[in-house]
N, C-alpha and C positions, 0 to 999 in steps of 0.2 A: 508218435502222437502221445503215447502214455508218458514218455520221458518229459515232454513239453508240459503236460498237465501237472505232473509231480513237481517239476521245477517251478512252475508258476505258483503252486500251492505252498511250496517252501518259501518262496520270495514273499508271498502275501503274509505268511505266518511270522516271518522275521520282521517285516515292516510293522505289523500291528504290535508285536511284542516290544519293539523298540520305542513305540509311541507311548506306551503305558509306563507311569512312574513305578519304580520298585516299591515294595511294601515298606512303610515307614518314611518314605520320601514324599515331599510335596514340591510342586513347581514354584518358581520364584514369584509368580503372580499371586498364588495362594498365600504365600508368606507375607507379601505386601498387604493384602486385604486383611489378614488376621492382625498384623501389626497396626494398621490404621484403626481398626475397631478397638483394639486394646488401648491405644493411645487416646482415642476419643473418650472412652468410658472411664479411664483411670486418672485423668487429669483432675487433681484436687482443686476445688474452688472455695471461695469464702463469701458468705452473705450475712447480713445483719438484719435483725427484725425483732418483732415482739411475738411471744408465744400466745396464740389465740385459743388453741384447743390442743389437747394431748390425750393419747391412749397408751396402751402398753407397747405397741410396736411402731408408732409414728406420732408426729405432731404437726400442727398447722402453724405456719409462720406468716405474719404480715410484714412485708419488707418496708424499708424506708420510703419506697416509691408507691406503696399501697397495694402491691401485688400479693396475692395469696399463693403460698407454696406448701404442698404437702410433702413432708420429709420422713422417710422411713428410718427406723432405728433397729429394724429386724437384723438379727445375727451380728450385732455390734457389741462391744464391751460395755456393759452398763455404766461402769465408772467413767467412760468417755462421753456418753450421750445422755446423761440423766442429771438430776439435781435441780432442775429449773422448775418454776411454777408458772401458772397462767399469769400473763401480764409482764413477765420478766423480759428484758431486752437481752438478746443473746447474739453471739457471733458463732456461726455454724461453718465448720469445714466439711465439705461434702464432695461426693463424686456423683456422676450421672451414669447409671447402669441401664443397659438395654435389656428389657424383659423379653421382648421379641424384636430381633433386628429390624429396624425401620418402622416399627409400630409404636411401642410404648417405652418411655424412658422413666426410670425410677430415680428420684433424688434420694441418696442415702447418706445420712450423717456419719462422719468419721469422728468428729469431736464437736462438742457444744460447750461454749464458755459463756457464763453469765457476765454481762457487762453492766447491767442495771437491774435493780429490783423494783417491782411495782410498789408505789406508795399506797399502803393499805389503811392509812389513817384518814379520818375526816369523811367517811362514807356513812 
């Protein structure tokens, strides 16, 4: 009876230890989930619009369709995401980053190019 219990305990321990991934390893399914999140958030996109408002770490863009988008410039190279003024028409290369998976998406500028200046005469 004791040998049967010891044998059963050894079999159970071997079974459970073989089901656990070794340290530093992930299952294929976890790799696929991580890859799909990275691909979703790192695809660079382009949008054009007029600068409506700006602060130190973000700006508000009114798109050609009339949509309002808040774009972050936090942690970006200032030379790549600055130099525009209110009313300028710009082309923005951006990525969408997930602040909390499935909850909030932050639009982050990677590069801002001025394609038209506001006409400041005649006001």
